[in-house]
N, C-alpha and C positions, 0 to 999 in steps of 0.2 A: 444393383449396379449392373448395367448391361455389359460393360467391358470388364475384363479381368486385368490384374496388374501385369500379367505376362506380356501384353502387347505393347507396353511402354518401352521406349528406347532410352538409353542413358546418354545419348548424344544430342546436343542441340547447337546449331551453328551460331546463334546469337546468344552467347553465354552472358547472363546477367548476375554478377556476384551479389549475394544477399547477406551471407553470414561468413564471418572470419573464424577460422579454427587455428589457434596458435599452439604448436607443440613445443616441448622443451628443447632447447638447443642441444644437439648431440644425440637426439633420439635415434635409435637403431633403425637401419633401413628396412629390415624385415618387419618391424613394428609398423612403420609408416605404410608399407605396401599392404599389410594385412588390414589396417584400419581404413585406408582409402578404398580398398576393395570391398569392404563391408558397406561403406557408404554408397558406392555406385552399384553394388550387386542388386539383383532383382529381389523383389519382396518374397517370392517363392523360395529363394535361397537364404532368407534371413537378412537381406540387406535393406537399405533405405531407399534405393533406386533414385538417388540424387545425382547431381553433377558436381565434380570437384576439379579445381585447377590450382596448381602450385604457384606461389608467388616467390620469385627468387629475390633474396635480400642482397644488400650491397656486398656481402662477403660470399655470395654464391650459395648460401645455405637455403635449404628448402624446409623450413619449419613452420611456415605460414601457408595455409590453404584456404582458398575461396570456395564456398559452397553455394550452389544455386539449384534450380530445378526447372524442368520444362513446364510450359503452361498447363499441359494436360496433367502432369504429375501434381501440380499445385491444386488443380480443381479436385482431383481425387483426394488429396490431402485435406482440402476444405471439408469434404464430406466426412472424412475420418474424425476430425476434431470437432465436428458438429457446429460449424459456423452457421449463423442465421442471417439471411439476406432478404431484401425486399422483393416481392413478386410484382408482376405486372398489374395485379388487382389491388395493389397498395397494402397487402397483408405481409406479415413477416413469417417466414418459414425456414426450417432447417434445410440447408442446401444439400441437394443430391445431384450427382452427375447425370443420372438418367432423366431428371426433370429440369435440366439446366436452362432449357429454352423458355421456361415459364418465369424466369427471374429477370427483373428489370436491368436494363443496360448490358445484358449478357449477349455476347457475340463470340464466335470462334476465334476471330482475329482481334478481339478487344482484350488486351493483356492488362488493362487497368480495372477489370471487374473486381479483382481482389486487390486491396491496398497493399503497399509494400510491407506495412506492419503485420498484416495478416499472413503474407507470404513468409516472412521471417518467423512468425509464430508457428507456422506449419513445419518449417524446416527444423526448428528447435524441437518440436514434438517428435518428429521422425528420428532425429539424432538421439534424443534421450531414450527412445524406445528400441534402439539397437540392442539386441540381446545375444548373449553368448549361447551357442548351440552345443557343440561337442568339445569346445576348447576347455582345457583345464587351467590354462594360464595365458597371459598376454605374450605373444611371440617375442622373444628377446629379453623378457623379464620374468624369470621363473618365480620370483617372489610375489608377483602380482597375480594372485589366484583368481580363477573364474569357475563358475559352475553354471549349469543350464538355467537360463532365465535371468542371469545377472546383467545389469545395465553396463554395456561396454564403456560408454562415455563416462559414467560415474566412477568406474574402476580406474580409468585412465586419469581422471581428476585426482582421486585419492592417492594414486601411486606417483603423482608428480610428473607424469608423462605428458598429460594435456594441461597446458597453462590456463587457457581461457577460451571461451566461445562467446562472441558478441556480434550483434547485427551491425551492418554498415550504415552510415548516414547517407542520405541522398542529398548531395550538396545543393542542387537546384531547388528541390522541395523545401529543404531546411532554410534556404535563403528567403523563399517566399513566406514561410511560416514565421521566421524572425521578424520580417517587415510588418506583417499583419498583427503579430502578437505583442511585441515590445519594441519594435523599431522606431516608433514615435509615441510620444505621450498623448493620450487621447482619453476622453470620457466616453466609455462605451463597454459593451460586453466583449469577453474574450472569444476568439474563434474556436470554440470547443469542438466542433465537428472536424476542423482541420487538425487540431491537437490529437483528437482520437484517431484520425486516419494515419497520423505519423507516429505517435507514441503508444497508441492503444487505449482501451477503455479505462483501465485503472488510473492512469495518470491524468487522463482527461476528466475523469470524475472527481479527482482530488481538486483540480483547478476549478471545476464547476462548483464544488462545495466551498472552496476558499472565496470565490467571487460571491456566492450566495450569502455566506456568513458575513462578509464585509458589508454588503448592502443591508443585511438584517440588523447589523449593529448601529446603523445610522440613526434610527429613531431613539435608541438608548443614548447615543452620544448627544443628539439634539436636546433631549429632555434633561440630560445630566448637567449640561452647562449652566442653565439658570439655577438649578438646585445647588450647584457648587458655588455660584456667585451670591445668591440671595438667602440661602438657608443653611449655611455651613454648620452651625452648632445646634440647630433646632431639629433634633432627631425625630420628633413627632411628625414633622413635615415630610420625612422620608418614608412614611408608611405607604403613601400612595405610590411613590417612586419604586419602592421595593416590591409592592404588589404587582405593579405593571411589569417589572423585571421578571418576576416569577411566571406570570402568565405569558409574557413575551417569549421566554425560553421554551415553553411548551409548544406554542404556536409555530415558532420557526422550525422546530425539529419535526413536527408533524407535516408542515407544508413541504419541508425538504423531501420527505418520503414520497410525496406526490410528484414533485419535480423530478426526483431521481427515477421514478417509475416511467415517466414520460420520456425522459432522455434515453434510458437504457432500453426501452421498447423500440425507440427509433434506431438505436444502434444494434439491436438484435440480441444483446446479452441477457435481457430479462427472460428470454425463452431458452437460453442455452442450458442443457442438462448438465448436472454435476458430474464431473469426471473424478473417478477414484485415483488418488495420487499414488505414485510409486514410492518405494522405500527411498529414504534420503541417501545421498552419496556416501556419507561416512558411516553408514550402518553396517555392523557385522553381527550376524546372528545365524542360528541354525535354520535350515530350510524347513518350511512348514506350509500348511494350506491356509490361505486367508479364508475365514468363514463367510465373509461377505461376497468376495469376488470369485472364490473357488480356485484362485491361482496359487501356484507354488512360489513362495517368496520368503525372505528372511523374517523370522518372528523373534520376539523377545519377551521373556516372562514378565507379565504385569506385576508380579510380586517384586522382582528385581528392580523394575522401573520405579515402583513406589518407594522401595528402599533407597534408591539413589536420590529421589526427590526429597525425602524426609531426612536423610542422613547427610546429604551433600548440599543440595540446592537451598533447602529451607534454613539450615544453620547459617549458610553464607548470607542469605537475605537478612536474617536477624542480626548478624554481625554488622552488615552494612547499615542497617537502620539504627543500631546502637551508636555507631560512629557518627551517623548523621545527627542524632540527638545530642551527642557530645559536642559537635561543632556548633549546634544551635545554642547550647548553653554558653559557649565561648562568645558567640555573637551577642548574647544578652549582657555578658560582662563588659564587652566593648561598648554597648549602648549606654550602660550605666557610667562607664568612664567618660564617654563623650558628653553625657548630660552634666556630670559633675564639673568637667572642664568648662562647659558653657556657663554654668552658674557662677563659677569663680571669675571668669574673664568678661562675659557679656560683650563680645565684639563680633564683627562681621565674620572674622575667621572662625571663631568658636561656633557661630551659627552654621557655617558650612561644614564644620567637623561633625555636626549632628547627623549628617547624611553619609559620612564615610563608613561607619560600621555596616549599614544596610547595603552599600555598594560592594564592599568587600565580601559580605555574606552572599550576595547575589552571584558574584564571580565564583566563589567557592562552590555554590550549589551547582552551577553549570559544569564545573570541573568534576565534581563528584558524580553527576549524572553520566558524564561521558566515560569516566573510569569504571563505573558500575556496568555500563553497557559492554565494554570490552571484556571485563571479568566474567559477566554472565554468559557471553557468547563462548568464551573459552571453556567454562564449566559445562555448558550445554553440549558442545562438540565432543568433550571428553567423557562426560558422565551420563548424559541422557540419551541412550540409544533406543529411542522409541521407533516404532515402525513407520509412522507417517510423518512427513515433513510438516503437515498442518498441525499435528499434535505438538511437535517440537516447537514450532514457531509460536503457537498459542501459549504454551507454558512459559517459554522464554519471555515473550512480550508481556504476559500477565504479571510476572514478577517485576519486570522492568517498569511497567506502568504503575504498579503499586509503589515502588521505590520513588519514582518521580513525583507521584502525588504527595506522598508523605514528606519527601525532601523539600518540596517547594511550598507546601501549605502548613507543615507542622508548626513552624514559628508563628504563623498568623493565627492559627487556632489557639496556641499557647498565650499569645498576647491578648487575644479577645476574651477567652473564657477562663484564664488563670490569673493573668495580671490585671485584666479589666482596664486596660489603658487604650482608649479609643484614639487618642492623639498619636501614640506610637504605632498603633495598628494602621492608621491612615498613612503615616510616613513610610512605614515598612512596605505596605502594599504598593504605594506609588513607586518607591525605589526599586523593589523587586521586579515589578512589571516593566518599567522603562529600561532598566539595566539588562534584563534577560532578553528583551527585544533587540537591543543594540548588539549584544554579544552574539545572538543567533544570526542576525544579518551578516555580521562580520565573519563568523566561523563557517557558515553554510554556503555563502555566495561570494563575498568580496575577496576573502583570502584564497579560496580555491581558484577563482577566476584569475587573480593576479599570478598565482603559481603556474596555472595552465598557459597563460599568455607568455611567461618567461620560457617555459618549455617549448612552446610553439616557435618562438624566435630561434632558439638553439637548433631545433629540428630542421627548420628551413635552411639555416646556414649549412648544416651537414648534408642535406639533400641536394643543395645546389651544385655540389661537386660530384654527385653520383652519376655514373655512366652505366646505363642499362637499356636494354631493348624494351623492357616493360613500360607501360604507360606511367610516366613519371608522376602524373597527378594522382593516380590510384596508389602508387607506392607511397607517396608522401602522405596521402590521406590515411592509409592503413597504419603507417608508422606513427602518425600523430594520435590516432584514435586508440591504438593498443596501449599507449602510455597514459591515457586519460583515466581518471578515477572511475570506479564502478558505482552506479546508483543502486542502492540496496532496497529500494522500495519506498513507499509513501508513509511508512510507520512513523518515522521521526517528524515528518511534516504534519501528519494528523495529531501527533502528540503535542507539538507546539501549539496548534489551534485548541486542543483540549485543555491544556494548562491556561491558555489565554482566556478561554471560556470560564474557567474556574476563577481567575482573577476578577473577571467582569461580574460574575453572577453570585459568587459566595459571599462577598462583602460589599454588595452594591450600595447599601444604605450608608456605608462609611466613606466610600470614595467613588462618587458618581462619574468622575472624569475618566475612570478606567476604560469605558467604552470609546471615548474620544481617542485615547492613545492606541487602543486596539485597531480602530479604523485606520488611523495614520500608518500604523505598522503594516497592516494587511495590504494597503495600497502599494507600498514599496515591496512587500513580500511577493505580490503577483509578478512584478517585474524582475525581482532578484531570483525567484524560483524559475521563471521562464528563461532567464539568462543562464542559470546553472544547468538546466536541462539541455539547452541548445549549444552551449559553449564550453562547459566545464566537464561534464560526465560523458562516458560512452553512451551511445544510444541503447536504452534498455529494451529487452524483448517485450512485446505487447502481452498483456495478461487480461483476458476477458473477465469482467465482473459486472454484477447486477446492482450493487449497492456499496456503501462504505463499510459494510461488514460490522464487526463488533464495536466500531467507533460510534455507531448510532446508539447502541446500548450504553456505551461509556458516557456520551453526552447527556442522555436521558437520566442516567444515574447522578451525574453532576448537578443537573437541574433539581432533582429531588433533594439532594444534600443542601442545595442553596436555599430551599424553602425553610429547612430547619435552622440553618445558621442565621439567616436574615430575621426570622421571627424572634430568635433568642436575642440578637443584637438590639432589635427594637424594644424588646421587653426589658433589656438592661438599661436603656436610656433614662436619664433623670426625669425627663418630662413624663414618660409612661409610668415610671415608678411613683411619681407624685399623684397619679390617679388612684393608687391603691396604698394610702398611707398606713392603714391599720392592719392589713392582712396580705402578706407575701404569697400565701397559698392561693388567694384569689387571683393574684397576678400570674402565678405559674399556670393555674387552670385556664385563664383567659388566653395566655400565649399558646398553650397546648391546643385549645379549641380553635384559635385562628390558624395555627399551623395545620391541623387536621382538615380544616375547611379548605384551605388553599391546596393541600394535597388532593383532596377529593375533587376540587375543580380541575386540577391538572389531569387527573386520571379520566375524568368524564370527557374533557376536551380531547384527550388522546384517543378515547373510544369513539367519540362522535365523528372526528375527522377521519375519513377513510385513507388508508395508506396508498391506494391507487385511485385515480380518477375513474369515473363511471365508464367512459368510452374505452379505457384500457382494460377494465374488468370485462367488458362485453367482448372485446377482441380476444382476450385470453380464454374466456369461456367458449367462444366460437371455435377457436383452434382445438381446444380439448374435446369439444363435441365432434368435430370433424375427424379427429384422431380415433375416437371411440367408434365412430361409424365405419371408418376405414378398417379398423381391427375386426369389427363384426362382419364386414364384407369378406375379409380374408378368411375368417373362420367358416363362414357360409360356403365359400368356394371350395375350401379344403374338405368340408363335410360332404359336399356334392361329389367331389372327386373320389373320396373314399367309398361312398355309396355306389357310385358308378362302377368302380373297380370290383367291389364285392358282387354287384349284380352280374357283371361279365363273367367273373369266376364261377358264380353259382350256375349261370346259364351253360357254361362249358361243362360243368360237372353233370348237369341234368341231361345234356346231349349224350354224354358218355354212358 
């Protein structure tokens, strides 16, 4: 970097607010002065070297601050976080300020070189990396202890002094995005590049996967309709359909890897280097040295961590699973009662009553899933004081994913492989799938949108009487956005697709219409998720990502399980059993052979289909080669410099 941080000024005439910092009402003045000084202070003094402007509320309080940055500061921050941008030669390279002229569309007066989402991500990174120096506590709050290297923002959050930090919406850009995204019903692709520029790569990649998965379900839906209409009870005819389903699930997941690589290379995140995460906000531990990074930070005994997992988290999960199984048995009792009632009455009403237990059970499943999530988050924040937030999230989500899988599919496995009731399995699968889709649409989008709309009307009435010199539009916008719900990431959205994939693939030979309902749900899901991102939740900070992470493995695992379940179901059908009247062992061996053969085909296909297209592989290899050559050149120049200095020193000694 040719320039140093010291030449930057903290003043810029055209202040552009990017991030909102809300402090608790009644925060002490000395705390505010200290915190804002650390934000605007120079990097050499331990500050973030950003711009801050207070926003006066209707009561004259100054607990909301707008944070921005100069254009030059953002460019240097882009180098710090390792953003990857397109060069003039069409290659993708990590941005550096010294080589800024080689990047496409760069100009000193072009403030749109970095997207607003990237600028907000840079500011978030700088705020989170504000570290305590010699302070022992937060000024004005002796109970809020600090130590050298502690994150100031995270200590303010855990102490209740800092309420929230969130990025501002850009009203004009959001209006354009809404119009092109869901403003009109159309048959076509989503504007993924525009979504990425506004919300970041993680959210854009989720919507890309949702769109891809919906299109991938269309062949299954088209083939499933005639099977449903013409071959309802002939399970032997479902062999071809189930086989196609199993191969289809492998192909779509492998093709998605290739599409994901193409998209993330174009966005630059495929090349971004992994950043080591900081300790999470709620962590309290003894200072120690991180063996990977060599930095001093809180550490927690791995033995204590394992004790908390096995003595707190694991028993809680087992208790929840026991309760889930207990509810499942109540559901079967209700099913038996509804069946007995129908046999006694034989009426249209009694026929409808056959579906009531499944509907009630589907509602109870959704309620239990949400209760478990809240309970797991509470236990995690209380008991699992692990060092890295990624470890925390992984463990928390791992248990949550397990619970959801068993809670949603345990009854179906029980009906299929214990009760051997294919008619009840078909009915339960259809009812659970459709009911869960309706409930998710209502709970995730429609209800929050209605509540947000009511709040917006009340806020506008209150703001209409406000008298202030501040831009009324900005005040109104911030007051509206700070009361919006917080979007906690794409985990729940991917989980919904994962469970849907299970409903479609695990028992495809029993209910081929599952793909049809999945397609219809996903079409509305695209619009409802777009609505909640633009109108219901605060704007989330952009998070760079190169793939869908552990969900790729989760979907692949589900496809492997589906091979086993479908083979067993086909082997249990009366038509297949009739082919082996004398020996059940021959039937079992045949089913096992077919299952192993299909698994072998799946793994061969996964191995044969490359994860990245050939041109992407070449580009990545070329960049790696250039990096090695540049490193060799640096080593060579350093060696020449050392030899030259040694020669000069030896020559001087010889003259003496």
